[in-house]
mmCIF file of the N, C-alpha and C atoms, coordinates in Angstrom:
data_MODEL
# 
_entry.id   MODEL 
# 
loop_
_atom_site.group_PDB 
_atom_site.id 
_atom_site.type_symbol 
_atom_site.label_atom_id 
_atom_site.label_alt_id 
_atom_site.label_comp_id 
_atom_site.label_asym_id 
_atom_site.label_entity_id 
_atom_site.label_seq_id 
_atom_site.pdbx_PDB_ins_code 
_atom_site.Cartn_x 
_atom_site.Cartn_y 
_atom_site.Cartn_z 
_atom_site.occupancy 
_atom_site.B_iso_or_equiv 
_atom_site.pdbx_formal_charge 
_atom_site.auth_seq_id 
_atom_site.auth_comp_id 
_atom_site.auth_asym_id 
_atom_site.auth_atom_id 
_atom_site.pdbx_PDB_model_num 
ATOM 1   N N  . UNK A 1 1  ? 82.944  98.812 78.320  1.00 0.00 ? 1  UNK A N  1 
ATOM 2   C CA . UNK A 1 1  ? 83.067  97.633 79.146  1.00 0.00 ? 1  UNK A CA 1 
ATOM 3   C C  . UNK A 1 1  ? 84.515  97.165 79.158  1.00 0.00 ? 1  UNK A C  1 
ATOM 4   N N  . UNK A 1 2  ? 84.998  96.769 80.321  1.00 0.00 ? 2  UNK A N  1 
ATOM 5   C CA . UNK A 1 2  ? 86.371  96.305 80.423  1.00 0.00 ? 2  UNK A CA 1 
ATOM 6   C C  . UNK A 1 2  ? 86.451  94.839 80.022  1.00 0.00 ? 2  UNK A C  1 
ATOM 7   N N  . UNK A 1 3  ? 87.611  94.471 79.547  1.00 0.00 ? 3  UNK A N  1 
ATOM 8   C CA . UNK A 1 3  ? 87.838  93.089 79.148  1.00 0.00 ? 3  UNK A CA 1 
ATOM 9   C C  . UNK A 1 3  ? 87.970  92.233 80.404  1.00 0.00 ? 3  UNK A C  1 
ATOM 10  N N  . UNK A 1 4  ? 87.233  91.120 80.490  1.00 0.00 ? 4  UNK A N  1 
ATOM 11  C CA . UNK A 1 4  ? 87.344  90.277 81.689  1.00 0.00 ? 4  UNK A CA 1 
ATOM 12  C C  . UNK A 1 4  ? 88.721  89.641 81.801  1.00 0.00 ? 4  UNK A C  1 
ATOM 13  N N  . UNK A 1 5  ? 89.155  89.462 83.020  1.00 0.00 ? 5  UNK A N  1 
ATOM 14  C CA . UNK A 1 5  ? 90.458  88.853 83.274  1.00 0.00 ? 5  UNK A CA 1 
ATOM 15  C C  . UNK A 1 5  ? 90.238  87.377 83.560  1.00 0.00 ? 5  UNK A C  1 
ATOM 16  N N  . UNK A 1 6  ? 90.942  86.533 82.819  1.00 0.00 ? 6  UNK A N  1 
ATOM 17  C CA . UNK A 1 6  ? 90.813  85.104 83.032  1.00 0.00 ? 6  UNK A CA 1 
ATOM 18  C C  . UNK A 1 6  ? 91.507  84.730 84.338  1.00 0.00 ? 6  UNK A C  1 
ATOM 19  N N  . UNK A 1 7  ? 90.830  83.980 85.183  1.00 0.00 ? 7  UNK A N  1 
ATOM 20  C CA . UNK A 1 7  ? 91.398  83.557 86.459  1.00 0.00 ? 7  UNK A CA 1 
ATOM 21  C C  . UNK A 1 7  ? 92.354  82.389 86.231  1.00 0.00 ? 7  UNK A C  1 
ATOM 22  N N  . UNK A 1 8  ? 93.478  82.417 86.901  1.00 0.00 ? 8  UNK A N  1 
ATOM 23  C CA . UNK A 1 8  ? 94.462  81.355 86.844  1.00 0.00 ? 8  UNK A CA 1 
ATOM 24  C C  . UNK A 1 8  ? 94.178  80.414 88.010  1.00 0.00 ? 8  UNK A C  1 
ATOM 25  N N  . UNK A 1 9  ? 93.860  79.166 87.714  1.00 0.00 ? 9  UNK A N  1 
ATOM 26  C CA . UNK A 1 9  ? 93.479  78.255 88.790  1.00 0.00 ? 9  UNK A CA 1 
ATOM 27  C C  . UNK A 1 9  ? 94.631  77.956 89.740  1.00 0.00 ? 9  UNK A C  1 
ATOM 28  N N  . UNK A 1 10 ? 95.859  78.215 89.320  1.00 0.00 ? 10 UNK A N  1 
ATOM 29  C CA . UNK A 1 10 ? 96.999  77.955 90.181  1.00 0.00 ? 10 UNK A CA 1 
ATOM 30  C C  . UNK A 1 10 ? 97.458  79.193 90.934  1.00 0.00 ? 10 UNK A C  1 
ATOM 31  N N  . UNK A 1 11 ? 96.992  80.351 90.526  1.00 0.00 ? 11 UNK A N  1 
ATOM 32  C CA . UNK A 1 11 ? 97.360  81.601 91.190  1.00 0.00 ? 11 UNK A CA 1 
ATOM 33  C C  . UNK A 1 11 ? 96.093  82.410 91.435  1.00 0.00 ? 11 UNK A C  1 
ATOM 34  N N  . UNK A 1 12 ? 95.115  81.773 92.049  1.00 0.00 ? 12 UNK A N  1 
ATOM 35  C CA . UNK A 1 12 ? 93.829  82.403 92.311  1.00 0.00 ? 12 UNK A CA 1 
ATOM 36  C C  . UNK A 1 12 ? 93.995  83.447 93.410  1.00 0.00 ? 12 UNK A C  1 
ATOM 37  N N  . UNK A 1 13 ? 93.480  84.644 93.171  1.00 0.00 ? 13 UNK A N  1 
ATOM 38  C CA . UNK A 1 13 ? 93.576  85.727 94.141  1.00 0.00 ? 13 UNK A CA 1 
ATOM 39  C C  . UNK A 1 13 ? 92.172  86.056 94.654  1.00 0.00 ? 13 UNK A C  1 
ATOM 40  N N  . UNK A 1 14 ? 91.809  85.583 95.847  1.00 0.00 ? 14 UNK A N  1 
ATOM 41  C CA . UNK A 1 14 ? 90.472  85.832 96.370  1.00 0.00 ? 14 UNK A CA 1 
ATOM 42  C C  . UNK A 1 14 ? 90.157  87.320 96.526  1.00 0.00 ? 14 UNK A C  1 
ATOM 43  N N  . UNK A 1 15 ? 91.147  88.138 96.835  1.00 0.00 ? 15 UNK A N  1 
ATOM 44  C CA . UNK A 1 15 ? 90.906  89.579 96.991  1.00 0.00 ? 15 UNK A CA 1 
ATOM 45  C C  . UNK A 1 15 ? 90.514  90.204 95.659  1.00 0.00 ? 15 UNK A C  1 
ATOM 46  N N  . UNK A 1 16 ? 91.190  89.815 94.595  1.00 0.00 ? 16 UNK A N  1 
ATOM 47  C CA . UNK A 1 16 ? 90.858  90.330 93.262  1.00 0.00 ? 16 UNK A CA 1 
ATOM 48  C C  . UNK A 1 16 ? 89.478  89.848 92.835  1.00 0.00 ? 16 UNK A C  1 
ATOM 49  N N  . UNK A 1 17 ? 89.174  88.610 93.126  1.00 0.00 ? 17 UNK A N  1 
ATOM 50  C CA . UNK A 1 17 ? 87.863  88.060 92.789  1.00 0.00 ? 17 UNK A CA 1 
ATOM 51  C C  . UNK A 1 17 ? 86.764  88.764 93.593  1.00 0.00 ? 17 UNK A C  1 
ATOM 52  N N  . UNK A 1 18 ? 87.030  89.051 94.867  1.00 0.00 ? 18 UNK A N  1 
ATOM 53  C CA . UNK A 1 18 ? 86.055  89.755 95.706  1.00 0.00 ? 18 UNK A CA 1 
ATOM 54  C C  . UNK A 1 18 ? 85.780  91.150 95.163  1.00 0.00 ? 18 UNK A C  1 
ATOM 55  N N  . UNK A 1 19 ? 86.805  91.813 94.693  1.00 0.00 ? 19 UNK A N  1 
ATOM 56  C CA . UNK A 1 19 ? 86.623  93.151 94.113  1.00 0.00 ? 19 UNK A CA 1 
ATOM 57  C C  . UNK A 1 19 ? 85.718  93.082 92.890  1.00 0.00 ? 19 UNK A C  1 
ATOM 58  N N  . UNK A 1 20 ? 85.885  92.051 92.075  1.00 0.00 ? 20 UNK A N  1 
ATOM 59  C CA . UNK A 1 20 ? 85.040  91.886 90.892  1.00 0.00 ? 20 UNK A CA 1 
ATOM 60  C C  . UNK A 1 20 ? 83.581  91.631 91.297  1.00 0.00 ? 20 UNK A C  1 
ATOM 61  N N  . UNK A 1 21 ? 83.373  90.847 92.344  1.00 0.00 ? 21 UNK A N  1 
ATOM 62  C CA . UNK A 1 21 ? 82.005  90.587 92.819  1.00 0.00 ? 21 UNK A CA 1 
ATOM 63  C C  . UNK A 1 21 ? 81.380  91.870 93.363  1.00 0.00 ? 21 UNK A C  1 
ATOM 64  N N  . UNK A 1 22 ? 82.160  92.719 94.013  1.00 0.00 ? 22 UNK A N  1 
ATOM 65  C CA . UNK A 1 22 ? 81.627  94.000 94.514  1.00 0.00 ? 22 UNK A CA 1 
ATOM 66  C C  . UNK A 1 22 ? 81.217  94.918 93.357  1.00 0.00 ? 22 UNK A C  1 
ATOM 67  N N  . UNK A 1 23 ? 82.008  94.938 92.312  1.00 0.00 ? 23 UNK A N  1 
ATOM 68  C CA . UNK A 1 23 ? 81.646  95.730 91.132  1.00 0.00 ? 23 UNK A CA 1 
ATOM 69  C C  . UNK A 1 23 ? 80.346  95.203 90.544  1.00 0.00 ? 23 UNK A C  1 
ATOM 70  N N  . UNK A 1 24 ? 80.227  93.892 90.439  1.00 0.00 ? 24 UNK A N  1 
ATOM 71  C CA . UNK A 1 24 ? 79.011  93.306 89.888  1.00 0.00 ? 24 UNK A CA 1 
ATOM 72  C C  . UNK A 1 24 ? 77.806  93.598 90.788  1.00 0.00 ? 24 UNK A C  1 
ATOM 73  N N  . UNK A 1 25 ? 78.014  93.630 92.088  1.00 0.00 ? 25 UNK A N  1 
ATOM 74  C CA . UNK A 1 25 ? 76.919  93.952 93.006  1.00 0.00 ? 25 UNK A CA 1 
ATOM 75  C C  . UNK A 1 25 ? 76.373  95.344 92.716  1.00 0.00 ? 25 UNK A C  1 
ATOM 76  N N  . UNK A 1 26 ? 77.269  96.298 92.504  1.00 0.00 ? 26 UNK A N  1 
ATOM 77  C CA . UNK A 1 26 ? 76.832  97.665 92.196  1.00 0.00 ? 26 UNK A CA 1 
ATOM 78  C C  . UNK A 1 26 ? 76.153  97.731 90.828  1.00 0.00 ? 26 UNK A C  1 
ATOM 79  N N  . UNK A 1 27 ? 76.682  96.982 89.872  1.00 0.00 ? 27 UNK A N  1 
ATOM 80  C CA . UNK A 1 27 ? 76.079  96.965 88.530  1.00 0.00 ? 27 UNK A CA 1 
ATOM 81  C C  . UNK A 1 27 ? 74.693  96.346 88.560  1.00 0.00 ? 27 UNK A C  1 
ATOM 82  N N  . UNK A 1 28 ? 74.491  95.371 89.435  1.00 0.00 ? 28 UNK A N  1 
ATOM 83  C CA . UNK A 1 28 ? 73.189  94.691 89.486  1.00 0.00 ? 28 UNK A CA 1 
ATOM 84  C C  . UNK A 1 28 ? 72.061  95.646 89.884  1.00 0.00 ? 28 UNK A C  1 
ATOM 85  N N  . UNK A 1 29 ? 72.397  96.707 90.577  1.00 0.00 ? 29 UNK A N  1 
ATOM 86  C CA . UNK A 1 29 ? 71.371  97.688 90.957  1.00 0.00 ? 29 UNK A CA 1 
ATOM 87  C C  . UNK A 1 29 ? 70.920  98.529 89.762  1.00 0.00 ? 29 UNK A C  1 
ATOM 88  N N  . UNK A 1 30 ? 71.690  98.519 88.681  1.00 0.00 ? 30 UNK A N  1 
ATOM 89  C CA . UNK A 1 30 ? 71.390  99.340 87.510  1.00 0.00 ? 30 UNK A CA 1 
ATOM 90  C C  . UNK A 1 30 ? 70.595  98.593 86.443  1.00 0.00 ? 30 UNK A C  1 
ATOM 91  N N  . UNK A 1 31 ? 70.331  97.319 86.659  1.00 0.00 ? 31 UNK A N  1 
ATOM 92  C CA . UNK A 1 31 ? 69.623  96.509 85.662  1.00 0.00 ? 31 UNK A CA 1 
ATOM 93  C C  . UNK A 1 31 ? 68.113  96.674 85.854  1.00 0.00 ? 31 UNK A C  1 
ATOM 94  N N  . UNK A 1 32 ? 67.600  97.730 85.263  1.00 0.00 ? 32 UNK A N  1 
ATOM 95  C CA . UNK A 1 32 ? 66.205  98.101 85.491  1.00 0.00 ? 32 UNK A CA 1 
ATOM 96  C C  . UNK A 1 32 ? 65.213  97.218 84.761  1.00 0.00 ? 32 UNK A C  1 
ATOM 97  N N  . UNK A 1 33 ? 65.672  96.258 83.968  1.00 0.00 ? 33 UNK A N  1 
ATOM 98  C CA . UNK A 1 33 ? 64.739  95.329 83.341  1.00 0.00 ? 33 UNK A CA 1 
ATOM 99  C C  . UNK A 1 33 ? 64.193  94.334 84.374  1.00 0.00 ? 33 UNK A C  1 
ATOM 100 N N  . UNK A 1 34 ? 64.841  94.287 85.550  1.00 0.00 ? 34 UNK A N  1 
ATOM 101 C CA . UNK A 1 34 ? 64.381  93.415 86.626  1.00 0.00 ? 34 UNK A CA 1 
ATOM 102 C C  . UNK A 1 34 ? 63.667  94.240 87.685  1.00 0.00 ? 34 UNK A C  1 
ATOM 103 N N  . UNK A 1 35 ? 62.695  93.636 88.372  1.00 0.00 ? 35 UNK A N  1 
ATOM 104 C CA . UNK A 1 35 ? 62.029  94.360 89.466  1.00 0.00 ? 35 UNK A CA 1 
ATOM 105 C C  . UNK A 1 35 ? 63.024  94.694 90.581  1.00 0.00 ? 35 UNK A C  1 
ATOM 106 N N  . UNK A 1 36 ? 62.689  95.704 91.365  1.00 0.00 ? 36 UNK A N  1 
ATOM 107 C CA . UNK A 1 36 ? 63.580  96.145 92.437  1.00 0.00 ? 36 UNK A CA 1 
ATOM 108 C C  . UNK A 1 36 ? 63.907  95.012 93.405  1.00 0.00 ? 36 UNK A C  1 
ATOM 109 N N  . UNK A 1 37 ? 62.928  94.171 93.715  1.00 0.00 ? 37 UNK A N  1 
ATOM 110 C CA . UNK A 1 37 ? 63.170  93.076 94.663  1.00 0.00 ? 37 UNK A CA 1 
ATOM 111 C C  . UNK A 1 37 ? 64.253  92.126 94.147  1.00 0.00 ? 37 UNK A C  1 
ATOM 112 N N  . UNK A 1 38 ? 64.243  91.851 92.850  1.00 0.00 ? 38 UNK A N  1 
ATOM 113 C CA . UNK A 1 38 ? 65.253  90.966 92.258  1.00 0.00 ? 38 UNK A CA 1 
ATOM 114 C C  . UNK A 1 38 ? 66.616  91.650 92.267  1.00 0.00 ? 38 UNK A C  1 
ATOM 115 N N  . UNK A 1 39 ? 66.643  92.936 91.925  1.00 0.00 ? 39 UNK A N  1 
ATOM 116 C CA . UNK A 1 39 ? 67.918  93.671 91.928  1.00 0.00 ? 39 UNK A CA 1 
ATOM 117 C C  . UNK A 1 39 ? 68.528  93.673 93.329  1.00 0.00 ? 39 UNK A C  1 
ATOM 118 N N  . UNK A 1 40 ? 67.719  93.918 94.347  1.00 0.00 ? 40 UNK A N  1 
ATOM 119 C CA . UNK A 1 40 ? 68.230  93.942 95.720  1.00 0.00 ? 40 UNK A CA 1 
ATOM 120 C C  . UNK A 1 40 ? 68.681  92.561 96.176  1.00 0.00 ? 40 UNK A C  1 
ATOM 121 N N  . UNK A 1 41 ? 67.949  91.535 95.746  1.00 0.00 ? 41 UNK A N  1 
ATOM 122 C CA . UNK A 1 41 ? 68.320  90.164 96.103  1.00 0.00 ? 41 UNK A CA 1 
ATOM 123 C C  . UNK A 1 41 ? 69.674  89.805 95.482  1.00 0.00 ? 41 UNK A C  1 
ATOM 124 N N  . UNK A 1 42 ? 69.856  90.147 94.228  1.00 0.00 ? 42 UNK A N  1 
ATOM 125 C CA . UNK A 1 42 ? 71.133  89.876 93.557  1.00 0.00 ? 42 UNK A CA 1 
ATOM 126 C C  . UNK A 1 42 ? 72.260  90.682 94.200  1.00 0.00 ? 42 UNK A C  1 
ATOM 127 N N  . UNK A 1 43 ? 71.986  91.928 94.512  1.00 0.00 ? 43 UNK A N  1 
ATOM 128 C CA . UNK A 1 43 ? 72.985  92.785 95.153  1.00 0.00 ? 43 UNK A CA 1 
ATOM 129 C C  . UNK A 1 43 ? 73.459  92.154 96.462  1.00 0.00 ? 43 UNK A C  1 
ATOM 130 N N  . UNK A 1 44 ? 72.515  91.710 97.274  1.00 0.00 ? 44 UNK A N  1 
ATOM 131 C CA . UNK A 1 44 ? 72.856  91.088 98.559  1.00 0.00 ? 44 UNK A CA 1 
ATOM 132 C C  . UNK A 1 44 ? 73.653  89.792 98.348  1.00 0.00 ? 44 UNK A C  1 
ATOM 133 N N  . UNK A 1 45 ? 73.259  89.009 97.353  1.00 0.00 ? 45 UNK A N  1 
ATOM 134 C CA . UNK A 1 45 ? 73.974  87.759 97.077  1.00 0.00 ? 45 UNK A CA 1 
ATOM 135 C C  . UNK A 1 45 ? 75.415  88.038 96.662  1.00 0.00 ? 45 UNK A C  1 
ATOM 136 N N  . UNK A 1 46 ? 75.594  88.976 95.725  1.00 0.00 ? 46 UNK A N  1 
ATOM 137 C CA . UNK A 1 46 ? 76.934  89.295 95.243  1.00 0.00 ? 46 UNK A CA 1 
ATOM 138 C C  . UNK A 1 46 ? 77.808  89.836 96.371  1.00 0.00 ? 46 UNK A C  1 
ATOM 139 N N  . UNK A 1 47 ? 77.250  90.665 97.231  1.00 0.00 ? 47 UNK A N  1 
ATOM 140 C CA . UNK A 1 47 ? 78.025  91.174 98.361  1.00 0.00 ? 47 UNK A CA 1 
ATOM 141 C C  . UNK A 1 47 ? 78.398  90.048 99.322  1.00 0.00 ? 47 UNK A C  1 
ATOM 142 N N  . UNK A 1 48 ? 77.494  89.104 99.515  1.00 0.00 ? 48 UNK A N  1 
ATOM 143 C CA . UNK A 1 48 ? 77.785  87.954 100.377 1.00 0.00 ? 48 UNK A CA 1 
ATOM 144 C C  . UNK A 1 48 ? 78.954  87.135 99.852  1.00 0.00 ? 48 UNK A C  1 
ATOM 145 N N  . UNK A 1 49 ? 78.958  86.904 98.550  1.00 0.00 ? 49 UNK A N  1 
ATOM 146 C CA . UNK A 1 49 ? 80.065  86.161 97.942  1.00 0.00 ? 49 UNK A CA 1 
ATOM 147 C C  . UNK A 1 49 ? 81.366  86.946 98.102  1.00 0.00 ? 49 UNK A C  1 
ATOM 148 N N  . UNK A 1 50 ? 81.308  88.258 97.888  1.00 0.00 ? 50 UNK A N  1 
ATOM 149 C CA . UNK A 1 50 ? 82.504  89.096 98.039  1.00 0.00 ? 50 UNK A CA 1 
ATOM 150 C C  . UNK A 1 50 ? 83.044  89.026 99.463  1.00 0.00 ? 50 UNK A C  1 
ATOM 151 N N  . UNK A 1 51 ? 82.156  89.060 100.449 1.00 0.00 ? 51 UNK A N  1 
ATOM 152 C CA . UNK A 1 51 ? 82.594  88.985 101.845 1.00 0.00 ? 51 UNK A CA 1 
ATOM 153 C C  . UNK A 1 51 ? 83.236  87.645 102.157 1.00 0.00 ? 51 UNK A C  1 
ATOM 154 N N  . UNK A 1 52 ? 82.695  86.564 101.605 1.00 0.00 ? 52 UNK A N  1 
ATOM 155 C CA . UNK A 1 52 ? 83.303  85.245 101.810 1.00 0.00 ? 52 UNK A CA 1 
ATOM 156 C C  . UNK A 1 52 ? 84.709  85.193 101.207 1.00 0.00 ? 52 UNK A C  1 
ATOM 157 N N  . UNK A 1 53 ? 84.846  85.747 100.019 1.00 0.00 ? 53 UNK A N  1 
ATOM 158 C CA . UNK A 1 53 ? 86.161  85.757 99.360  1.00 0.00 ? 53 UNK A CA 1 
ATOM 159 C C  . UNK A 1 53 ? 87.152  86.630 100.114 1.00 0.00 ? 53 UNK A C  1 
ATOM 160 N N  . UNK A 1 54 ? 86.684  87.753 100.638 1.00 0.00 ? 54 UNK A N  1 
ATOM 161 C CA . UNK A 1 54 ? 87.568  88.623 101.425 1.00 0.00 ? 54 UNK A CA 1 
ATOM 162 C C  . UNK A 1 54 ? 88.019  87.924 102.699 1.00 0.00 ? 54 UNK A C  1 
ATOM 163 N N  . UNK A 1 55 ? 87.124  87.168 103.317 1.00 0.00 ? 55 UNK A N  1 
ATOM 164 C CA . UNK A 1 55 ? 87.511  86.410 104.504 1.00 0.00 ? 55 UNK A CA 1 
ATOM 165 C C  . UNK A 1 55 ? 88.548  85.354 104.142 1.00 0.00 ? 55 UNK A C  1 
ATOM 166 N N  . UNK A 1 56 ? 88.360  84.703 103.000 1.00 0.00 ? 56 UNK A N  1 
ATOM 167 C CA . UNK A 1 56 ? 89.336  83.714 102.544 1.00 0.00 ? 56 UNK A CA 1 
ATOM 168 C C  . UNK A 1 56 ? 90.678  84.381 102.245 1.00 0.00 ? 56 UNK A C  1 
ATOM 169 N N  . UNK A 1 57 ? 90.624  85.579 101.672 1.00 0.00 ? 57 UNK A N  1 
ATOM 170 C CA . UNK A 1 57 ? 91.865  86.304 101.367 1.00 0.00 ? 57 UNK A CA 1 
ATOM 171 C C  . UNK A 1 57 ? 92.593  86.684 102.649 1.00 0.00 ? 57 UNK A C  1 
ATOM 172 N N  . UNK A 1 58 ? 91.859  87.132 103.659 1.00 0.00 ? 58 UNK A N  1 
ATOM 173 C CA . UNK A 1 58 ? 92.498  87.477 104.942 1.00 0.00 ? 58 UNK A CA 1 
ATOM 174 C C  . UNK A 1 58 ? 93.133  86.242 105.562 1.00 0.00 ? 58 UNK A C  1 
ATOM 175 N N  . UNK A 1 59 ? 92.438  85.113 105.497 1.00 0.00 ? 59 UNK A N  1 
ATOM 176 C CA . UNK A 1 59 ? 92.977  83.867 106.039 1.00 0.00 ? 59 UNK A CA 1 
ATOM 177 C C  . UNK A 1 59 ? 94.216  83.416 105.303 1.00 0.00 ? 59 UNK A C  1 
ATOM 178 N N  . UNK A 1 60 ? 94.204  83.562 103.991 1.00 0.00 ? 60 UNK A N  1 
ATOM 179 C CA . UNK A 1 60 ? 95.359  83.149 103.183 1.00 0.00 ? 60 UNK A CA 1 
ATOM 180 C C  . UNK A 1 60 ? 96.555  84.036 103.485 1.00 0.00 ? 60 UNK A C  1 
ATOM 181 N N  . UNK A 1 61 ? 96.307  85.327 103.643 1.00 0.00 ? 61 UNK A N  1 
ATOM 182 C CA . UNK A 1 61 ? 97.423  86.235 103.937 1.00 0.00 ? 61 UNK A CA 1 
ATOM 183 C C  . UNK A 1 61 ? 98.013  85.943 105.307 1.00 0.00 ? 61 UNK A C  1 
ATOM 184 N N  . UNK A 1 62 ? 97.133  85.694 106.292 1.00 0.00 ? 62 UNK A N  1 
ATOM 185 C CA . UNK A 1 62 ? 97.665  85.455 107.631 1.00 0.00 ? 62 UNK A CA 1 
ATOM 186 C C  . UNK A 1 62 ? 98.440  84.144 107.672 1.00 0.00 ? 62 UNK A C  1 
ATOM 187 N N  . UNK A 1 63 ? 97.988  83.144 106.939 1.00 0.00 ? 63 UNK A N  1 
ATOM 188 C CA . UNK A 1 63 ? 98.720  81.878 106.879 1.00 0.00 ? 63 UNK A CA 1 
ATOM 189 C C  . UNK A 1 63 ? 100.066 82.090 106.216 1.00 0.00 ? 63 UNK A C  1 
ATOM 190 N N  . UNK A 1 64 ? 100.068 82.844 105.130 1.00 0.00 ? 64 UNK A N  1 
ATOM 191 C CA . UNK A 1 64 ? 101.330 83.093 104.430 1.00 0.00 ? 64 UNK A CA 1 
ATOM 192 C C  . UNK A 1 64 ? 102.299 83.872 105.294 1.00 0.00 ? 64 UNK A C  1 
ATOM 193 N N  . UNK A 1 65 ? 101.814 84.847 106.045 1.00 0.00 ? 65 UNK A N  1 
ATOM 194 C CA . UNK A 1 65 ? 102.723 85.634 106.883 1.00 0.00 ? 65 UNK A CA 1 
ATOM 195 C C  . UNK A 1 65 ? 103.300 84.774 108.007 1.00 0.00 ? 65 UNK A C  1 
ATOM 196 N N  . UNK A 1 66 ? 102.536 83.816 108.511 1.00 0.00 ? 66 UNK A N  1 
ATOM 197 C CA . UNK A 1 66 ? 103.059 82.921 109.542 1.00 0.00 ? 66 UNK A CA 1 
ATOM 198 C C  . UNK A 1 66 ? 104.141 82.036 108.954 1.00 0.00 ? 66 UNK A C  1 
ATOM 199 N N  . UNK A 1 67 ? 103.913 81.581 107.710 1.00 0.00 ? 67 UNK A N  1 
ATOM 200 C CA . UNK A 1 67 ? 104.907 80.737 107.055 1.00 0.00 ? 67 UNK A CA 1 
ATOM 201 C C  . UNK A 1 67 ? 106.199 81.508 106.834 1.00 0.00 ? 67 UNK A C  1 
ATOM 202 N N  . UNK A 1 68 ? 106.089 82.778 106.522 1.00 0.00 ? 68 UNK A N  1 
ATOM 203 C CA . UNK A 1 68 ? 107.269 83.591 106.274 1.00 0.00 ? 68 UNK A CA 1 
ATOM 204 C C  . UNK A 1 68 ? 108.074 83.809 107.549 1.00 0.00 ? 68 UNK A C  1 
ATOM 205 N N  . UNK A 1 69 ? 107.400 83.840 108.714 1.00 0.00 ? 69 UNK A N  1 
ATOM 206 C CA . UNK A 1 69 ? 108.100 84.071 109.975 1.00 0.00 ? 69 UNK A CA 1 
ATOM 207 C C  . UNK A 1 69 ? 108.812 82.819 110.463 1.00 0.00 ? 69 UNK A C  1 
ATOM 208 N N  . UNK A 1 70 ? 108.307 81.646 110.074 1.00 0.00 ? 70 UNK A N  1 
ATOM 209 C CA . UNK A 1 70 ? 108.878 80.389 110.569 1.00 0.00 ? 70 UNK A CA 1 
ATOM 210 C C  . UNK A 1 70 ? 110.215 80.075 109.952 1.00 0.00 ? 70 UNK A C  1 
# 
């Protein structure tokens, strides 16, 4: 198991956080102590959170690039 990375509240990286949620989504499918319906529900939830974070990351990058051009 890898050591978790502590998030810096002042330098939060939504893309890095989204990648972690995607890894957890894949791991959730391997937790056979839960019924398949629960595993799939968790997988879908984790992917949804990852997609939201990726959208936030795209928005942050586009805002930053506009600021750099001004």
